FIFIMAR-718666 format. One line per field, with one value per residue (C-alpha): residue in three letters; x, y, z. Coordinates in nm, 4 decimals, padded with zeros to 6 digits. Layout:
# residues N
code: c(ALA / ...)
c1: c(X / ...)
c2: c(Y / ...)
c3: c(Z / ...)
//
This chain:
# residues 86
code: c(MET / THR / ILE / ASP / ARG / PRO / THR / GLU / TYR / LEU / VAL / CYS / LEU / VAL / ARG / GLU / LEU / ARG / ARG / LEU / ALA / ARG / ASP / THR / ALA / TRP / VAL / LYS / PHE / LYS / VAL / ASN / VAL / ARG / ARG / LEU / GLU / GLU / ILE / GLY / GLU / TYR / ILE / SER / ALA / LEU / ALA / ASN / SER / ALA / ALA / LEU / VAL / GLY / LYS / VAL / PHE / ALA / TYR / MET / VAL / TRP / GLY / ILE / SER / ASP / ARG / ASP / HIS / ALA / VAL / VAL / GLY / THR / GLY / PHE / ASP / PRO / ASN / THR / ALA / ARG / PHE / PHE / ASP / CYS)
c1: c(00.0000 / 00.1353 / 00.1232 / 00.1546 / -00.1616 / -00.2449 / -00.2417 / -00.6133 / -00.6911 / -00.4869 / -00.6502 / -00.9961 / -00.8960 / -00.7740 / -01.0931 / -01.2999 / -01.1015 / -01.1317 / -01.5119 / -01.4984 / -01.6357 / -01.3171 / -01.0161 / -01.1069 / -00.9274 / -00.7956 / -00.7454 / -00.5233 / -00.4465 / -00.1080 / 00.0784 / 00.4300 / 00.5017 / 00.8771 / 00.9745 / 01.0154 / 00.9431 / 00.6064 / 00.5310 / 00.6117 / 00.3766 / 00.0977 / 00.1476 / 00.1382 / -00.1746 / -00.3479 / -00.2718 / -00.3957 / -00.7092 / -00.7908 / -00.7641 / -00.9918 / -01.2672 / -01.2321 / -01.0604 / -00.8031 / -00.6094 / -00.5281 / -00.4239 / -00.1965 / -00.2458 / 00.0180 / -00.0601 / -00.4226 / -00.5388 / -00.6788 / -00.9238 / -01.1111 / -00.9471 / -00.8216 / -00.5232 / -00.2410 / 00.0731 / 00.3571 / 00.7228 / 00.7827 / 01.0152 / 01.0408 / 01.3473 / 01.5524 / 01.4009 / 01.6430 / 01.6135 / 01.9272 / 02.1190 / 02.4663)
c2: c(00.0000 / 00.3408 / 00.6320 / 00.8974 / 01.1020 / 01.4051 / 01.7381 / 01.7862 / 01.4572 / 01.5541 / 01.8979 / 01.7391 / 01.4789 / 01.7432 / 01.9456 / 01.6362 / 01.5493 / 01.9080 / 01.8704 / 01.6102 / 01.7421 / 01.6387 / 01.4095 / 01.0439 / 00.7202 / 00.7270 / 01.1046 / 01.3400 / 01.7044 / 01.8343 / 02.1610 / 02.1343 / 01.7956 / 01.7623 / 01.4574 / 01.1751 / 00.9182 / 01.0850 / 01.0913 / 00.7201 / 00.6470 / 00.8469 / 00.6645 / 00.3251 / 00.4138 / 00.5567 / 00.2493 / 00.0130 / 00.2188 / 00.2404 / -00.1365 / -00.1865 / 00.0323 / -00.1101 / 00.1843 / 00.1189 / 00.4368 / 00.6544 / 01.0190 / 01.2524 / 01.5950 / 01.8611 / 02.2316 / 02.2004 / 02.3263 / 02.0461 / 02.2866 / 02.4267 / 02.2564 / 02.5894 / 02.5810 / 02.7324 / 02.5870 / 02.4105 / 02.4556 / 02.0808 / 01.9693 / 01.5901 / 01.6265 / 01.7837 / 01.6081 / 01.3857 / 01.1275 / 01.2360 / 01.5595 / 01.3998)
c3: c(00.0000 / -00.0925 / 00.1482 / -00.1227 / -00.1447 / -00.3602 / -00.1784 / -00.2451 / -00.0711 / 00.2353 / 00.2575 / 00.2443 / 00.5040 / 00.7503 / 00.6967 / 00.7679 / 01.0820 / 01.2090 / 01.1948 / 01.4721 / 01.8007 / 01.9837 / 01.9668 / 01.9360 / 02.0131 / 01.6553 / 01.5954 / 01.7954 / 01.7234 / 01.8363 / 01.8112 / 01.9532 / 02.1121 / 02.0718 / 02.2783 / 02.0302 / 02.3008 / 02.3636 / 01.9904 / 01.9689 / 02.2575 / 02.0889 / 01.7580 / 01.9270 / 02.1248 / 01.8175 / 01.6081 / 01.8785 / 01.9403 / 01.5691 / 01.5401 / 01.8405 / 01.6935 / 01.3426 / 01.1750 / 00.9042 / 00.9833 / 01.2824 / 01.2570 / 01.4502 / 01.2951 / 01.3656 / 01.3789 / 01.4891 / 01.8284 / 02.0435 / 02.2073 / 01.9055 / 01.6038 / 01.4703 / 01.2361 / 01.4432 / 01.2853 / 01.4602 / 01.5384 / 01.5282 / 01.2475 / 01.2164 / 00.9934 / 01.2733 / 01.5769 / 01.7692 / 02.0444 / 02.2271 / 02.2599 / 02.2329)
//
């Protein structure tokens, strides 16, 4: 299965997820979580929860406020994130 999706598809998906009343077991909105260990824990929990409720996918959406689902952006850069500061 490919993970490449057209930009239009991703924009529509984020709009649809933002319409949810709140986070779910399979959708989390984050702004600036930087600890990679914490991100790993979230991903594991989301994947397990999605499987339990019969969802094929789980989503962690960066740059969306958890409180009101407003687009606020993020300072998190996965390309420069590191596990250790050595």
